[in-house]
N, CA, C and O atoms as CSV, one atom per row, in Angstrom:
chain,resi,resn,atom,element,x,y,z
A,1,MET,N,N,110.820,84.611,92.412
A,1,MET,CA,C,111.015,85.993,92.779
A,1,MET,C,C,112.499,86.201,93.045
A,1,MET,O,O,113.129,85.382,93.715
A,2,LYS,N,N,113.059,87.277,92.534
A,2,LYS,CA,C,114.472,87.551,92.745
A,2,LYS,C,C,114.611,88.636,93.803
A,2,LYS,O,O,113.987,89.694,93.722
A,3,LEU,N,N,115.427,88.353,94.778
A,3,LEU,CA,C,115.722,89.316,95.837
A,3,LEU,C,C,117.227,89.462,95.954
A,3,LEU,O,O,117.986,88.598,95.515
A,4,ASP,N,N,117.645,90.562,96.550
A,4,ASP,CA,C,119.076,90.779,96.750
A,4,ASP,C,C,119.580,89.951,97.917
A,4,ASP,O,O,118.935,89.866,98.962
A,5,LEU,N,N,120.747,89.338,97.723
A,5,LEU,CA,C,121.471,88.737,98.844
A,5,LEU,C,C,122.470,89.803,99.272
A,5,LEU,O,O,123.305,90.228,98.473
A,6,ILE,N,N,122.392,90.225,100.494
A,6,ILE,CA,C,123.256,91.302,100.981
A,6,ILE,C,C,124.222,90.723,101.988
A,6,ILE,O,O,123.817,90.129,102.987
A,7,GLU,N,N,125.499,90.899,101.719
A,7,GLU,CA,C,126.517,90.439,102.662
A,7,GLU,C,C,127.126,91.668,103.312
A,7,GLU,O,O,127.625,92.561,102.627
A,8,TYR,N,N,127.083,91.710,104.611
A,8,TYR,CA,C,127.641,92.825,105.367
A,8,TYR,C,C,128.974,92.396,105.971
A,8,TYR,O,O,129.084,91.311,106.542
A,9,ARG,N,N,129.961,93.234,105.844
A,9,ARG,CA,C,131.241,93.001,106.506
A,9,ARG,C,C,131.439,94.139,107.492
A,9,ARG,O,O,131.329,95.312,107.135
A,10,VAL,N,N,131.728,93.789,108.716
A,10,VAL,CA,C,131.892,94.801,109.762
A,10,VAL,C,C,133.376,95.076,109.940
A,10,VAL,O,O,134.158,94.170,110.226
A,11,ALA,N,N,133.745,96.314,109.771
A,11,ALA,CA,C,135.138,96.710,109.943
A,11,ALA,C,C,135.433,96.835,111.432
A,11,ALA,O,O,134.507,96.966,112.232
A,12,PRO,N,N,136.698,96.797,111.816
A,12,PRO,CA,C,137.034,96.922,113.233
A,12,PRO,C,C,136.602,98.283,113.778
A,12,PRO,O,O,136.385,99.236,113.029
A,13,LEU,N,N,136.486,98.340,115.089
A,13,LEU,CA,C,136.115,99.594,115.735
A,13,LEU,C,C,137.187,100.645,115.503
A,13,LEU,O,O,138.383,100.369,115.590
A,14,PHE,N,N,136.734,101.847,115.207
A,14,PHE,CA,C,137.669,102.945,115.064
A,14,PHE,C,C,137.855,103.595,116.428
A,14,PHE,O,O,137.159,103.249,117.383
A,15,SER,N,N,138.771,104.516,116.521
A,15,SER,CA,C,139.065,105.130,117.815
A,15,SER,C,C,137.857,105.879,118.386
A,15,SER,O,O,137.748,106.043,119.601
A,16,ASN,N,N,136.949,106.333,117.512
A,16,ASN,CA,C,135.771,107.044,118.014
A,16,ASN,C,C,134.623,106.089,118.349
A,16,ASN,O,O,133.552,106.549,118.746
A,17,GLY,N,N,134.813,104.775,118.201
A,17,GLY,CA,C,133.811,103.787,118.580
A,17,GLY,C,C,132.810,103.454,117.491
A,17,GLY,O,O,131.883,102.681,117.731
A,18,SER,N,N,132.971,104.016,116.295
A,18,SER,CA,C,131.989,103.739,115.241
A,18,SER,C,C,132.375,102.488,114.454
A,18,SER,O,O,133.538,102.086,114.427
A,19,LEU,N,N,131.398,101.897,113.829
A,19,LEU,CA,C,131.617,100.730,112.971
A,19,LEU,C,C,131.397,101.145,111.527
A,19,LEU,O,O,130.673,102.099,111.241
A,20,ARG,N,N,132.022,100.428,110.640
A,20,ARG,CA,C,131.794,100.679,109.228
A,20,ARG,C,C,131.279,99.386,108.608
A,20,ARG,O,O,131.877,98.326,108.792
A,21,LEU,N,N,130.182,99.467,107.879
A,21,LEU,CA,C,129.592,98.303,107.223
A,21,LEU,C,C,129.863,98.360,105.725
A,21,LEU,O,O,129.768,99.418,105.103
A,22,TYR,N,N,130.197,97.223,105.166
A,22,TYR,CA,C,130.381,97.101,103.724
A,22,TYR,C,C,129.343,96.122,103.204
A,22,TYR,O,O,129.067,95.108,103.845
A,23,ARG,N,N,128.771,96.416,102.054
A,23,ARG,CA,C,127.761,95.529,101.494
A,23,ARG,C,C,128.210,95.028,100.125
A,23,ARG,O,O,128.813,95.756,99.336
A,24,GLU,N,N,127.896,93.766,99.874
A,24,GLU,CA,C,128.098,93.191,98.551
A,24,GLU,C,C,126.744,92.676,98.086
A,24,GLU,O,O,126.056,91.998,98.848
A,25,HIS,N,N,126.343,92.982,96.851
A,25,HIS,CA,C,125.028,92.580,96.339
A,25,HIS,C,C,125.171,91.441,95.337
A,25,HIS,O,O,126.077,91.434,94.503
A,26,GLN,N,N,124.265,90.487,95.437
A,26,GLN,CA,C,124.132,89.419,94.454
A,26,GLN,C,C,122.653,89.155,94.295
A,26,GLN,O,O,121.874,89.383,95.220
A,27,LEU,N,N,122.257,88.673,93.120
A,27,LEU,CA,C,120.872,88.260,92.944
A,27,LEU,C,C,120.740,86.807,93.348
A,27,LEU,O,O,121.626,85.993,93.086
A,28,LEU,N,N,119.635,86.492,93.983
A,28,LEU,CA,C,119.417,85.141,94.477
A,28,LEU,C,C,117.944,84.813,94.349
A,28,LEU,O,O,117.091,85.641,94.668
A,29,ASP,N,N,117.632,83.598,93.880
A,29,ASP,CA,C,116.243,83.153,93.844
A,29,ASP,C,C,115.861,82.664,95.226
A,29,ASP,O,O,116.360,81.635,95.683
A,30,THR,N,N,114.982,83.390,95.893
A,30,THR,CA,C,114.494,82.980,97.208
A,30,THR,C,C,113.022,83.302,97.283
A,30,THR,O,O,112.469,83.908,96.366
A,31,ARG,N,N,112.382,82.904,98.363
A,31,ARG,CA,C,110.969,83.215,98.568
A,31,ARG,C,C,110.834,84.171,99.736
A,31,ARG,O,O,110.889,83.761,100.895
A,32,LEU,N,N,110.659,85.437,99.430
A,32,LEU,CA,C,110.357,86.473,100.417
A,32,LEU,C,C,111.314,86.531,101.595
A,32,LEU,O,O,110.885,86.706,102.735
A,33,CYS,N,N,112.594,86.387,101.333
A,33,CYS,CA,C,113.534,86.563,102.435
A,33,CYS,C,C,114.830,87.165,101.918
A,33,CYS,O,O,115.194,86.995,100.755
A,34,THR,N,N,115.500,87.855,102.782
A,34,THR,CA,C,116.810,88.405,102.496
A,34,THR,C,C,117.773,87.741,103.467
A,34,THR,O,O,117.548,87.742,104.677
A,35,ILE,N,N,118.835,87.179,102.934
A,35,ILE,CA,C,119.816,86.509,103.784
A,35,ILE,C,C,121.013,87.434,103.924
A,35,ILE,O,O,121.549,87.926,102.931
A,36,MET,N,N,121.428,87.668,105.166
A,36,MET,CA,C,122.576,88.527,105.410
A,36,MET,C,C,123.629,87.726,106.157
A,36,MET,O,O,123.339,87.125,107.191
A,37,THR,N,N,124.828,87.716,105.646
A,37,THR,CA,C,125.929,87.026,106.302
A,37,THR,C,C,126.837,88.075,106.927
A,37,THR,O,O,127.290,88.996,106.246
A,38,PHE,N,N,127.101,87.939,108.210
A,38,PHE,CA,C,127.992,88.859,108.905
A,38,PHE,C,C,129.335,88.167,109.097
A,38,PHE,O,O,129.417,87.096,109.698
A,39,GLN,N,N,130.368,88.785,108.585
A,39,GLN,CA,C,131.688,88.184,108.691
A,39,GLN,C,C,132.645,89.216,109.290
A,39,GLN,O,O,132.854,90.279,108.707
A,40,PRO,N,N,133.223,88.907,110.448
A,40,PRO,CA,C,134.131,89.872,111.066
A,40,PRO,C,C,135.418,90.040,110.255
A,40,PRO,O,O,135.888,89.101,109.612
A,41,ILE,N,N,135.967,91.231,110.297
A,41,ILE,CA,C,137.223,91.521,109.614
A,41,ILE,C,C,138.251,91.886,110.684
A,41,ILE,O,O,137.957,92.647,111.606
A,42,THR,N,N,139.428,91.349,110.552
A,42,THR,CA,C,140.474,91.616,111.544
A,42,THR,C,C,141.021,93.022,111.363
A,42,THR,O,O,140.696,93.710,110.395
A,43,ALA,N,N,141.857,93.438,112.308
A,43,ALA,CA,C,142.427,94.782,112.266
A,43,ALA,C,C,143.255,95.008,111.011
A,43,ALA,O,O,143.383,96.144,110.554
A,44,SER,N,N,143.821,93.941,110.446
A,44,SER,CA,C,144.625,94.100,109.238
A,44,SER,C,C,143.760,94.250,107.992
A,44,SER,O,O,144.271,94.536,106.909
A,45,GLY,N,N,142.435,94.056,108.146
A,45,GLY,CA,C,141.547,94.212,107.001
A,45,GLY,C,C,141.193,92.902,106.337
A,45,GLY,O,O,140.320,92.870,105.470
A,46,ASN,N,N,141.852,91.814,106.722
A,46,ASN,CA,C,141.534,90.510,106.138
A,46,ASN,C,C,140.450,89.838,106.954
A,46,ASN,O,O,140.333,90.072,108.157
A,47,SER,N,N,139.665,89.010,106.307
A,47,SER,CA,C,138.634,88.302,107.070
A,47,SER,C,C,139.281,87.176,107.847
A,47,SER,O,O,140.214,86.533,107.368
A,48,ASP,N,N,138.791,86.946,109.024
A,48,ASP,CA,C,139.311,85.923,109.915
A,48,ASP,C,C,138.562,84.626,109.647
A,48,ASP,O,O,137.395,84.499,110.020
A,49,ASN,N,N,139.219,83.658,109.004
A,49,ASN,CA,C,138.560,82.410,108.623
A,49,ASN,C,C,138.241,81.526,109.812
A,49,ASN,O,O,137.357,80.675,109.714
A,50,ASP,N,N,138.937,81.700,110.948
A,50,ASP,CA,C,138.695,80.864,112.116
A,50,ASP,C,C,137.487,81.333,112.926
A,50,ASP,O,O,136.960,80.585,113.749
A,51,SER,N,N,137.059,82.550,112.698
A,51,SER,CA,C,135.961,83.072,113.519
A,51,SER,C,C,134.613,82.621,112.965
A,51,SER,O,O,134.504,82.161,111.828
A,52,ASP,N,N,133.597,82.766,113.802
A,52,ASP,CA,C,132.249,82.361,113.413
A,52,ASP,C,C,131.606,83.418,112.522
A,52,ASP,O,O,131.830,84.618,112.683
A,53,THR,N,N,130.816,82.945,111.596
A,53,THR,CA,C,129.981,83.851,110.813
A,53,THR,C,C,128.540,83.476,111.078
A,53,THR,O,O,128.211,82.293,111.175
A,54,GLY,N,N,127.686,84.459,111.195
A,54,GLY,CA,C,126.274,84.202,111.464
A,54,GLY,C,C,125.431,84.570,110.259
A,54,GLY,O,O,125.770,85.483,109.507
A,55,VAL,N,N,124.348,83.866,110.081
A,55,VAL,CA,C,123.418,84.155,108.995
A,55,VAL,C,C,122.100,84.598,109.612
A,55,VAL,O,O,121.538,83.910,110.464
A,56,VAL,N,N,121.618,85.740,109.180
A,56,VAL,CA,C,120.354,86.262,109.663
A,56,VAL,C,C,119.372,86.232,108.502
A,56,VAL,O,O,119.660,86.753,107.424
A,57,ILE,N,N,118.228,85.629,108.719
A,57,ILE,CA,C,117.214,85.586,107.670
A,57,ILE,C,C,116.092,86.527,108.067
A,57,ILE,O,O,115.470,86.375,109.118
A,58,GLU,N,N,115.851,87.489,107.217
A,58,GLU,CA,C,114.816,88.479,107.475
A,58,GLU,C,C,113.652,88.183,106.533
A,58,GLU,O,O,113.793,88.318,105.317
A,59,THR,N,N,112.523,87.789,107.070
A,59,THR,CA,C,111.376,87.485,106.214
A,59,THR,C,C,110.554,88.743,105.990
A,59,THR,O,O,110.384,89.567,106.889
A,60,ARG,N,N,110.057,88.868,104.790
A,60,ARG,CA,C,109.205,89.996,104.449
A,60,ARG,C,C,107.775,89.489,104.350
A,60,ARG,O,O,107.526,88.484,103.683
A,61,PRO,N,N,106.845,90.151,104.987
A,61,PRO,CA,C,105.460,89.678,104.926
A,61,PRO,C,C,104.906,89.820,103.511
A,61,PRO,O,O,105.141,90.821,102.834
A,62,LYS,N,N,104.175,88.810,103.083
A,62,LYS,CA,C,103.575,88.837,101.758
A,62,LYS,C,C,102.380,89.781,101.788
A,62,LYS,O,O,101.496,89.652,102.636
A,63,THR,N,N,102.359,90.720,100.869
A,63,THR,CA,C,101.253,91.666,100.837
A,63,THR,C,C,100.034,91.009,100.205
A,63,THR,O,O,100.135,90.298,99.204
A,64,ARG,N,N,98.891,91.262,100.809
A,64,ARG,CA,C,97.644,90.708,100.295
A,64,ARG,C,C,96.840,91.809,99.626
A,64,ARG,O,O,96.942,92.981,99.992
A,65,LYS,N,N,96.046,91.422,98.650
A,65,LYS,CA,C,95.156,92.374,98.011
A,65,LYS,C,C,94.040,92.716,98.991
A,65,LYS,O,O,93.585,91.858,99.749
A,66,PRO,N,N,93.604,93.966,98.974
A,66,PRO,CA,C,92.522,94.337,99.888
A,66,PRO,C,C,91.234,93.609,99.511
A,66,PRO,O,O,91.023,93.291,98.340
A,67,PRO,N,N,90.373,93.345,100.493
A,67,PRO,CA,C,89.118,92.654,100.178
A,67,PRO,C,C,88.229,93.525,99.296
A,67,PRO,O,O,88.252,94.753,99.384
A,68,LEU,N,N,87.454,92.871,98.453
A,68,LEU,CA,C,86.558,93.581,97.551
A,68,LEU,C,C,85.127,93.512,98.074
A,68,LEU,O,O,84.752,92.591,98.799
A,69,TYR,N,N,84.350,94.502,97.688
A,69,TYR,CA,C,82.971,94.612,98.147
A,69,TYR,C,C,82.038,94.767,96.951
A,69,TYR,O,O,82.328,95.501,96.006
A,70,LYS,N,N,80.903,94.054,97.015
A,70,LYS,CA,C,79.880,94.158,95.977
A,70,LYS,C,C,78.946,95.305,96.336
A,70,LYS,O,O,78.519,95.437,97.483
A,71,VAL,N,N,78.635,96.130,95.346
A,71,VAL,CA,C,77.633,97.173,95.524
A,71,VAL,C,C,76.329,96.622,94.965
A,71,VAL,O,O,76.248,96.243,93.796
A,72,LEU,N,N,75.301,96.583,95.825
A,72,LEU,CA,C,74.011,95.995,95.466
A,72,LEU,C,C,72.948,97.077,95.375
A,72,LEU,O,O,72.911,98.005,96.183
A,73,LEU,N,N,72.090,96.942,94.383
A,73,LEU,CA,C,70.949,97.825,94.232
A,73,LEU,C,C,69.695,97.009,94.523
A,73,LEU,O,O,69.510,95.929,93.963
A,74,LEU,N,N,68.828,97.528,95.405
A,74,LEU,CA,C,67.634,96.798,95.833
A,74,LEU,C,C,66.381,97.381,95.182
A,74,LEU,O,O,66.281,98.587,94.959
A,75,ASN,N,N,65.446,96.513,94.889
A,75,ASN,CA,C,64.200,96.921,94.248
A,75,ASN,C,C,63.233,97.530,95.264
A,75,ASN,O,O,63.216,97.154,96.436
A,76,ASP,N,N,62.441,98.471,94.787
A,76,ASP,CA,C,61.302,98.972,95.559
A,76,ASP,C,C,60.175,99.256,94.563
A,76,ASP,O,O,60.394,99.260,93.352
A,77,ASP,N,N,59.002,99.486,95.071
A,77,ASP,CA,C,57.834,99.663,94.203
A,77,ASP,C,C,57.594,101.110,93.797
A,77,ASP,O,O,56.620,101.393,93.099
A,78,TYR,N,N,58.455,102.034,94.213
A,78,TYR,CA,C,58.172,103.443,94.004
A,78,TYR,C,C,59.182,104.161,93.108
A,78,TYR,O,O,58.817,105.125,92.436
A,79,THR,N,N,60.421,103.725,93.080
A,79,THR,CA,C,61.444,104.408,92.285
A,79,THR,C,C,61.233,104.094,90.806
A,79,THR,O,O,61.165,102.925,90.428
A,80,PRO,N,N,61.129,105.132,89.959
A,80,PRO,CA,C,60.931,104.891,88.524
A,80,PRO,C,C,62.148,104.206,87.898
A,80,PRO,O,O,63.286,104.436,88.307
A,81,MET,N,N,61.886,103.375,86.914
A,81,MET,CA,C,62.956,102.637,86.234
A,81,MET,C,C,63.945,103.589,85.570
A,81,MET,O,O,65.146,103.322,85.553
A,82,GLU,N,N,63.454,104.687,85.028
A,82,GLU,CA,C,64.327,105.657,84.353
A,82,GLU,C,C,65.314,106.284,85.341
A,82,GLU,O,O,66.454,106.581,84.986
A,83,PHE,N,N,64.867,106.482,86.577
A,83,PHE,CA,C,65.737,107.045,87.606
A,83,PHE,C,C,66.857,106.066,87.949
A,83,PHE,O,O,68.000,106.479,88.148
A,84,VAL,N,N,66.543,104.785,88.019
A,84,VAL,CA,C,67.556,103.760,88.301
A,84,VAL,C,C,68.587,103.730,87.175
A,84,VAL,O,O,69.788,103.645,87.431
A,85,VAL,N,N,68.116,103.801,85.922
A,85,VAL,CA,C,69.035,103.825,84.775
A,85,VAL,C,C,69.940,105.052,84.858
A,85,VAL,O,O,71.142,104.955,84.608
A,86,LEU,N,N,69.371,106.200,85.206
A,86,LEU,CA,C,70.158,107.431,85.345
A,86,LEU,C,C,71.252,107.269,86.399
A,86,LEU,O,O,72.393,107.674,86.175
A,87,ILE,N,N,70.914,106.685,87.538
A,87,ILE,CA,C,71.898,106.470,88.607
A,87,ILE,C,C,73.025,105.554,88.137
A,87,ILE,O,O,74.197,105.827,88.394
A,88,LEU,N,N,72.677,104.486,87.460
A,88,LEU,CA,C,73.699,103.540,86.994
A,88,LEU,C,C,74.630,104.192,85.977
A,88,LEU,O,O,75.832,103.926,85.981
A,89,GLU,N,N,74.098,105.028,85.123
A,89,GLU,CA,C,74.937,105.722,84.139
A,89,GLU,C,C,75.816,106.770,84.815
A,89,GLU,O,O,77.006,106.877,84.520
A,90,ARG,N,N,75.225,107.537,85.718
A,90,ARG,CA,C,75.937,108.660,86.325
A,90,ARG,C,C,77.010,108.222,87.317
A,90,ARG,O,O,78.135,108.718,87.258
A,91,PHE,N,N,76.688,107.305,88.223
A,91,PHE,CA,C,77.612,106.982,89.313
A,91,PHE,C,C,78.479,105.752,89.055
A,91,PHE,O,O,79.495,105.564,89.725
A,92,PHE,N,N,78.096,104.925,88.107
A,92,PHE,CA,C,78.869,103.713,87.850
A,92,PHE,C,C,79.480,103.696,86.454
A,92,PHE,O,O,80.182,102.747,86.105
A,93,GLY,N,N,79.228,104.720,85.657
A,93,GLY,CA,C,79.847,104.842,84.344
A,93,GLY,C,C,79.411,103.776,83.354
A,93,GLY,O,O,80.166,103.426,82.447
A,94,LEU,N,N,78.212,103.259,83.515
A,94,LEU,CA,C,77.724,102.217,82.616
A,94,LEU,C,C,77.052,102.846,81.396
A,94,LEU,O,O,76.592,103.987,81.438
A,95,THR,N,N,77.007,102.078,80.317
A,95,THR,CA,C,76.293,102.536,79.128
A,95,THR,C,C,74.796,102.427,79.390
A,95,THR,O,O,74.364,101.836,80.380
A,96,HIS,N,N,74.017,103.007,78.486
A,96,HIS,CA,C,72.565,102.952,78.646
A,96,HIS,C,C,72.078,101.502,78.587
A,96,HIS,O,O,71.202,101.108,79.356
A,97,ALA,N,N,72.643,100.717,77.678
A,97,ALA,CA,C,72.229,99.312,77.537
A,97,ALA,C,C,72.571,98.507,78.796
A,97,ALA,O,O,71.751,97.723,79.273
A,98,GLN,N,N,73.779,98.701,79.331
A,98,GLN,CA,C,74.181,97.998,80.555
A,98,GLN,C,C,73.296,98.416,81.731
A,98,GLN,O,O,72.867,97.580,82.525
A,99,SER,N,N,73.033,99.707,81.830
A,99,SER,CA,C,72.197,100.219,82.917
A,99,SER,C,C,70.786,99.658,82.826
A,99,SER,O,O,70.196,99.287,83.841
A,100,PHE,N,N,70.246,99.594,81.621
A,100,PHE,CA,C,68.896,99.077,81.428
A,100,PHE,C,C,68.824,97.602,81.815
A,100,PHE,O,O,67.852,97.160,82.427
A,101,GLU,N,N,69.862,96.845,81.454
A,101,GLU,CA,C,69.901,95.412,81.789
A,101,GLU,C,C,69.952,95.199,83.309
A,101,GLU,O,O,69.233,94.350,83.837
A,102,ILE,N,N,70.786,95.954,84.006
A,102,ILE,CA,C,70.879,95.831,85.465
A,102,ILE,C,C,69.569,96.271,86.115
A,102,ILE,O,O,69.111,95.650,87.075
A,103,MET,N,N,68.967,97.340,85.595
A,103,MET,CA,C,67.687,97.806,86.136
A,103,MET,C,C,66.622,96.720,86.008
A,103,MET,O,O,65.836,96.524,86.934
A,104,LEU,N,N,66.581,96.010,84.878
A,104,LEU,CA,C,65.615,94.921,84.704
A,104,LEU,C,C,65.890,93.772,85.670
A,104,LEU,O,O,64.958,93.157,86.187
A,105,THR,N,N,67.178,93.479,85.916
A,105,THR,CA,C,67.535,92.434,86.881
A,105,THR,C,C,67.055,92.815,88.276
A,105,THR,O,O,66.508,91.979,88.996
A,106,VAL,N,N,67.257,94.073,88.660
A,106,VAL,CA,C,66.782,94.549,89.965
A,106,VAL,C,C,65.261,94.425,90.035
A,106,VAL,O,O,64.713,93.990,91.047
A,107,HIS,N,N,64.591,94.809,88.959
A,107,HIS,CA,C,63.128,94.789,88.936
A,107,HIS,C,C,62.579,93.365,89.038
A,107,HIS,O,O,61.597,93.129,89.741
A,108,LYS,N,N,63.212,92.414,88.337
A,108,LYS,CA,C,62.708,91.033,88.296
A,108,LYS,C,C,63.140,90.204,89.505
A,108,LYS,O,O,62.345,89.437,90.047
A,109,LYS,N,N,64.396,90.358,89.927
A,109,LYS,CA,C,64.932,89.510,91.002
A,109,LYS,C,C,64.944,90.184,92.371
A,109,LYS,O,O,65.121,89.517,93.391
A,110,GLY,N,N,64.759,91.485,92.397
A,110,GLY,CA,C,64.737,92.197,93.670
A,110,GLY,C,C,66.070,92.785,94.085
A,110,GLY,O,O,66.120,93.681,94.927
A,111,VAL,N,N,67.147,92.292,93.505
A,111,VAL,CA,C,68.487,92.790,93.841
A,111,VAL,C,C,69.425,92.473,92.675
A,111,VAL,O,O,69.229,91.495,91.954
A,112,ALA,N,N,70.445,93.315,92.503
A,112,ALA,CA,C,71.457,93.057,91.477
A,112,ALA,C,C,72.788,93.642,91.930
A,112,ALA,O,O,72.838,94.663,92.616
A,113,VAL,N,N,73.861,92.973,91.531
A,113,VAL,CA,C,75.207,93.481,91.789
A,113,VAL,C,C,75.532,94.487,90.691
A,113,VAL,O,O,75.496,94.162,89.504
A,114,VAL,N,N,75.846,95.699,91.099
A,114,VAL,CA,C,76.166,96.754,90.143
A,114,VAL,C,C,77.648,96.733,89.802
A,114,VAL,O,O,78.026,96.986,88.658
A,115,GLY,N,N,78.489,96.432,90.787
A,115,GLY,CA,C,79.926,96.393,90.569
A,115,GLY,C,C,80.638,95.878,91.805
A,115,GLY,O,O,80.050,95.752,92.879
A,116,VAL,N,N,81.928,95.582,91.627
A,116,VAL,CA,C,82.767,95.101,92.725
A,116,VAL,C,C,83.943,96.068,92.853
A,116,VAL,O,O,84.652,96.332,91.882
A,117,PHE,N,N,84.139,96.592,94.064
A,117,PHE,CA,C,85.123,97.643,94.285
A,117,PHE,C,C,85.854,97.423,95.604
A,117,PHE,O,O,85.469,96.578,96.411
A,118,SER,N,N,86.919,98.203,95.808
A,118,SER,CA,C,87.572,98.219,97.118
A,118,SER,C,C,86.609,98.855,98.119
A,118,SER,O,O,85.620,99.473,97.725
A,119,HIS,N,N,86.896,98.706,99.400
A,119,HIS,CA,C,85.977,99.179,100.444
A,119,HIS,C,C,85.669,100.667,100.313
A,119,HIS,O,O,84.505,101.063,100.379
A,120,GLU,N,N,86.683,101.486,100.131
A,120,GLU,CA,C,86.492,102.933,100.090
A,120,GLU,C,C,85.654,103.350,98.892
A,120,GLU,O,O,84.764,104.192,99.016
A,121,ILE,N,N,85.933,102.769,97.740
A,121,ILE,CA,C,85.188,103.131,96.535
A,121,ILE,C,C,83.742,102.660,96.645
A,121,ILE,O,O,82.818,103.395,96.294
A,122,ALA,N,N,83.543,101.432,97.133
A,122,ALA,CA,C,82.181,100.914,97.299
A,122,ALA,C,C,81.389,101.793,98.265
A,122,ALA,O,O,80.228,102.116,98.014
A,123,GLU,N,N,82.022,102.172,99.361
A,123,GLU,CA,C,81.359,103.020,100.358
A,123,GLU,C,C,80.979,104.375,99.766
A,123,GLU,O,O,79.897,104.897,100.036
A,124,THR,N,N,81.867,104.934,98.965
A,124,THR,CA,C,81.602,106.220,98.323
A,124,THR,C,C,80.438,106.116,97.348
A,124,THR,O,O,79.555,106.973,97.335
A,125,LYS,N,N,80.435,105.073,96.537
A,125,LYS,CA,C,79.363,104.904,95.547
A,125,LYS,C,C,78.009,104.695,96.225
A,125,LYS,O,O,77.005,105.254,95.785
A,126,VAL,N,N,77.977,103.899,97.285
A,126,VAL,CA,C,76.724,103.690,98.022
A,126,VAL,C,C,76.226,105.021,98.580
A,126,VAL,O,O,75.038,105.331,98.484
A,127,GLY,N,N,77.120,105.799,99.157
A,127,GLY,CA,C,76.739,107.108,99.700
A,127,GLY,C,C,76.224,108.050,98.630
A,127,GLY,O,O,75.236,108.753,98.844
A,128,GLN,N,N,76.883,108.073,97.479
A,128,GLN,CA,C,76.453,108.946,96.387
A,128,GLN,C,C,75.054,108.574,95.900
A,128,GLN,O,O,74.205,109.442,95.697
A,129,VAL,N,N,74.826,107.272,95.715
A,129,VAL,CA,C,73.520,106.807,95.231
A,129,VAL,C,C,72.430,107.137,96.245
A,129,VAL,O,O,71.367,107.637,95.875
A,130,MET,N,N,72.688,106.859,97.518
A,130,MET,CA,C,71.683,107.109,98.555
A,130,MET,C,C,71.368,108.603,98.682
A,130,MET,O,O,70.203,108.977,98.818
A,131,ASP,N,N,72.387,109.453,98.640
A,131,ASP,CA,C,72.172,110.904,98.723
A,131,ASP,C,C,71.367,111.415,97.530
A,131,ASP,O,O,70.440,112.209,97.688
A,132,PHE,N,N,71.732,110.950,96.340
A,132,PHE,CA,C,71.048,111.382,95.123
A,132,PHE,C,C,69.579,110.948,95.149
A,132,PHE,O,O,68.693,111.719,94.780
A,133,ALA,N,N,69.328,109.717,95.585
A,133,ALA,CA,C,67.950,109.213,95.655
A,133,ALA,C,C,67.140,110.008,96.683
A,133,ALA,O,O,65.979,110.336,96.436
A,134,ARG,N,N,67.740,110.316,97.824
A,134,ARG,CA,C,67.039,111.089,98.854
A,134,ARG,C,C,66.722,112.505,98.371
A,134,ARG,O,O,65.631,113.025,98.604
A,135,ARG,N,N,67.701,113.121,97.692
A,135,ARG,CA,C,67.488,114.483,97.183
A,135,ARG,C,C,66.332,114.540,96.184
A,135,ARG,O,O,65.634,115.549,96.079
A,136,HIS,N,N,66.143,113.442,95.456
A,136,HIS,CA,C,65.057,113.378,94.473
A,136,HIS,C,C,63.820,112.671,95.032
A,136,HIS,O,O,62.899,112.335,94.288
A,137,GLN,N,N,63.808,112.452,96.332
A,137,GLN,CA,C,62.675,111.894,97.069
A,137,GLN,C,C,62.248,110.517,96.557
A,137,GLN,O,O,61.066,110.247,96.349
A,138,HIS,N,N,63.259,109.651,96.358
A,138,HIS,CA,C,62.994,108.261,95.977
A,138,HIS,C,C,63.528,107.346,97.077
A,138,HIS,O,O,64.578,107.627,97.654
A,139,PRO,N,N,62.821,106.259,97.374
A,139,PRO,CA,C,63.249,105.352,98.452
A,139,PRO,C,C,64.243,104.275,98.009
A,139,PRO,O,O,64.363,103.240,98.665
A,140,LEU,N,N,64.940,104.505,96.927
A,140,LEU,CA,C,65.894,103.520,96.397
A,140,LEU,C,C,66.942,103.173,97.453
A,140,LEU,O,O,67.455,104.058,98.138
A,141,GLN,N,N,67.258,101.891,97.582
A,141,GLN,CA,C,68.257,101.429,98.549
A,141,GLN,C,C,69.458,100.850,97.808
A,141,GLN,O,O,69.313,100.102,96.841
A,142,CYS,N,N,70.631,101.210,98.280
A,142,CYS,CA,C,71.886,100.707,97.726
A,142,CYS,C,C,72.744,100.287,98.917
A,142,CYS,O,O,72.907,101.050,99.869
A,143,THR,N,N,73.289,99.079,98.861
A,143,THR,CA,C,74.113,98.575,99.961
A,143,THR,C,C,75.390,97.972,99.408
A,143,THR,O,O,75.586,97.869,98.197
A,144,MET,N,N,76.255,97.575,100.338
A,144,MET,CA,C,77.483,96.882,99.942
A,144,MET,C,C,77.696,95.705,100.869
A,144,MET,O,O,77.300,95.734,102.034
A,145,GLU,N,N,78.328,94.664,100.337
A,145,GLU,CA,C,78.671,93.505,101.160
A,145,GLU,C,C,79.985,92.929,100.664
A,145,GLU,O,O,80.337,93.049,99.490
A,146,LYS,N,N,80.699,92.303,101.585
A,146,LYS,CA,C,81.999,91.725,101.268
A,146,LYS,C,C,81.828,90.584,100.274
A,146,LYS,O,O,80.919,89.762,100.393
A,147,GLU,N,N,82.719,90.554,99.297
A,147,GLU,CA,C,82.649,89.514,98.272
A,147,GLU,C,C,83.124,88.189,98.797
A,147,GLU,O,O,83.131,87.201,98.062
């Protein structure tokens, strides 16, 4: 991973008390850190070689992918198979053949994974399926669990 190496040079204090920072950029191969070297500059504008320079290492937290959730469809003895196929096509964007295959898996095994999504999307899909099934007076159950 390539990150910028930033070198800051601090100019002397001005009469109003403000500081001026100068930056120099270089590319450096490092792992999630930016190294900054602070080097004081004398009143004449030259760097003072006798003075100390400090190095500050700023680590950046590694971003993680959000956890994924499986959306599960559960079998019951009352919901018609055609209704399950309709739900899979409408809310999960599956083809008729894919929907029919998942419906048969639910029917034979009692449960099937319909898809894997982020938490918000999985929650939305479960809610949509449950609302649609209730509106059509079917006891179909749809849940989600962490992958």
